[in-house]
C-alpha positions in Angstrom: 159.2 56.3 107.7 161.7 53.8 108.9 161.6 50.6 110.9 164.3 49.1 113.1 163.4 45.5 113.0 164.3 44.3 116.4 163.4 41.2 118.4 164.0 38.2 116.1 166.4 36.5 118.6 164.1 37.0 121.6 161.1 35.8 119.6 163.0 32.5 118.9 164.3 32.2 122.5 160.7 32.5 123.8 159.9 29.4 121.7 163.1 27.5 122.5 164.2 27.8 118.9 167.5 28.8 117.4 168.0 32.5 116.8 168.0 31.8 113.1 164.3 30.8 113.2 163.5 34.3 114.4 165.1 35.7 111.3 163.2 33.3 109.1 159.9 34.3 110.8 160.7 38.0 110.2 160.0 37.8 106.5 156.2 37.8 107.0 156.4 41.0 109.0 158.6 42.7 106.4 156.1 42.0 103.6 153.1 43.0 105.8 154.7 46.3 106.7 155.6 47.1 103.1 152.0 46.4 102.1 150.6 48.5 104.9 153.0 51.4 104.1 152.1 51.1 100.4 148.3 51.2 101.3 148.8 54.2 103.6 150.4 56.2 100.9 153.9 56.3 102.5 156.3 57.5 99.8 159.6 56.6 101.5 160.1 53.5 103.7 163.4 52.4 105.1 164.0 49.1 106.8 167.1 48.3 109.0 168.0 44.8 108.0 171.7 44.4 108.9 174.2 46.8 110.5 177.9 47.1 110.1 178.1 45.8 113.7 176.1 42.7 112.9 179.2 41.2 111.2 180.4 40.4 114.8 177.6 37.8 115.2 178.4 34.1 114.9 179.4 33.2 111.4 176.6 30.6 111.1 174.0 33.2 112.0 175.4 35.7 109.6 175.4 33.1 106.8 171.7 32.3 107.4 170.9 36.0 107.3 172.7 36.5 104.0 170.9 33.5 102.5 167.5 34.7 103.8 168.0 38.1 102.2 168.8 36.5 98.9 165.8 34.2 99.1 163.5 37.2 99.9 164.8 39.2 97.0 164.3 36.4 94.6 160.8 35.6 96.0 159.4 39.1 96.1 161.2 41.1 93.4 158.5 40.8 90.8 155.7 41.6 93.3 157.5 44.7 94.5 158.0 45.8 90.9 154.4 45.2 90.0 153.3 47.5 92.9 155.5 50.3 91.6 158.0 50.2 94.4 161.5 51.3 93.8 164.0 49.3 95.8 167.3 50.7 96.9 170.0 49.5 99.4 171.9 51.6 101.9 175.4 50.1 102.6 176.3 46.9 100.8 180.0 47.7 100.6 181.6 45.0 102.7 183.6 42.4 100.7 182.1 39.6 102.8 178.8 40.0 101.0 178.6 37.0 98.6 178.9 37.9 94.9 175.6 36.1 94.2 173.8 38.2 96.7 175.4 41.4 95.4 174.2 40.5 91.9 170.7 39.9 93.1 170.7 43.3 94.9 171.9 45.0 91.8 169.3 43.2 89.6 166.5 44.2 92.0 167.6 47.9 91.9 167.8 47.9 88.2 164.4 46.2 87.8 162.6 48.8 90.0 164.7 51.9 89.4 162.0 53.8 87.4 159.2 53.0 89.9 157.9 56.0 91.9 154.8 54.9 93.9 157.0 54.2 96.9 160.8 54.0 97.5 161.8 51.1 99.7 165.4 51.5 101.1 166.9 48.4 102.8 169.7 49.4 105.1 172.0 46.4 104.7 175.6 46.4 105.9 174.7 49.9 107.0 176.3 52.2 109.6 175.2 55.8 110.1 178.6 56.9 111.5 180.3 55.4 108.4 178.1 57.3 106.1 178.9 60.6 107.9 182.7 59.8 107.8 182.5 59.0 104.1 180.7 62.2 103.4 183.3 64.2 105.3 186.1 62.4 103.4 184.4 63.2 100.1 184.4 66.9 100.9 188.1 66.8 102.0 189.2 65.0 98.9 187.5 67.6 96.7 189.2 70.4 98.6 186.0 72.1 99.7 187.0 75.0 102.1 185.6 74.5 105.6 183.7 77.8 105.5 181.8 76.5 102.4 180.6 73.3 104.2 176.9 73.7 105.1 174.3 71.2 106.2 172.9 71.2 102.7 176.3 70.6 101.0 177.2 67.9 103.5 173.8 66.1 103.0 174.5 66.0 99.2 177.6 63.8 99.9 175.6 61.2 101.8 174.4 58.0 100.1 171.1 58.6 98.2 171.1 62.4 98.8 167.5 62.6 97.4 166.3 60.7 100.4 164.2 63.1 102.6 164.7 63.3 106.4 162.8 60.6 108.3 159.5 61.7 110.0 158.8 58.5 112.0 161.0 55.6 113.2 159.4 52.5 114.6 161.6 50.3 116.7 160.0 47.0 117.7 160.6 44.9 120.9 160.5 47.9 123.2 164.2 48.6 123.0 165.0 52.4 122.9 168.2 52.8 121.0 169.2 54.4 117.7 171.8 51.7 117.0 173.8 53.7 114.4 170.8 53.9 112.1 170.7 56.7 109.5 172.1 59.2 112.1 171.8 62.2 109.8 168.4 61.5 108.4 166.7 60.8 111.8 167.9 63.9 113.5 164.3 65.2 114.1 162.4 62.0 113.6 159.6 61.0 116.0 160.2 57.5 117.6 157.7 54.9 118.6 158.7 51.8 120.5 156.0 49.1 120.4 156.8 46.2 122.7 155.8 43.6 120.1 158.8 41.6 118.7 159.4 42.1 115.0 158.3 38.6 113.8 154.9 39.3 115.3 154.6 42.9 114.0 151.8 43.2 111.5 149.8 45.8 109.6 147.6 46.6 112.6 150.6 47.5 114.7 151.9 49.6 111.9 148.6 51.6 111.7 148.7 52.0 115.5 152.1 53.6 115.2 150.9 55.9 112.5 148.1 57.0 114.8 150.6 57.7 117.6 152.6 59.8 115.2 149.6 61.7 114.0 148.9 62.8 117.6 152.5 64.1 118.1 153.2 67.8 118.3 156.3 68.3 116.1 158.0 71.6 116.9 161.6 71.0 115.6 163.1 72.8 118.6 160.8 75.8 118.4 158.3 76.9 121.0 154.7 76.8 119.9 152.9 80.1 120.3 149.9 80.1 122.7 146.6 80.0 121.1 144.8 83.4 120.9 142.4 84.0 123.8 140.0 86.1 121.7 140.4 89.2 124.0 140.8 92.4 122.1 140.3 90.6 118.7 137.7 91.3 116.2 
């Protein structure tokens, strides 16, 4: 499962607050969704926290986002570890990431690396196109002949190649865009677009999205054969 955590700015605007207050309010939703996914038995959960395009936002807003991520890591690291959650990050390559935050990220991954009850992947400084370009460059650098490149061999060059393809993506706030998120992994994902803004998203909304997914008929491009009518059957 994956979540595109959208709507923080609009949540703040509706309350005549600075956009940064929406980012602050988002932490409660993050923790609630992690707990709900853990309870539901979800083995892989990915959260889209910060994209490569988000660096274009005002410097003051970016600075607040970076500080909030660091505070959340320090506040919740032990709790995540106690619950058996392995924490990983997708991205985190831009030199503008403060060294102190980079150290906290590395420490969190080291602390939780042997946990297996659930893998939480935080897409931070992430871009799906960049991941695909880097995978292609890796194959070229290694001199892999074009005819030997397959979907499987390409996928092994992506970050965290053990990550399974995503089954369900939840994008809050009602917006219906991919936004450069895990483009390879979401190729056949089901999408649900609840209108609730991310800071107000809670476990109940999460379970509603799971129920929507449960009712979906996933065919992966195939045509489902009609059910037998019973005529001529014994």
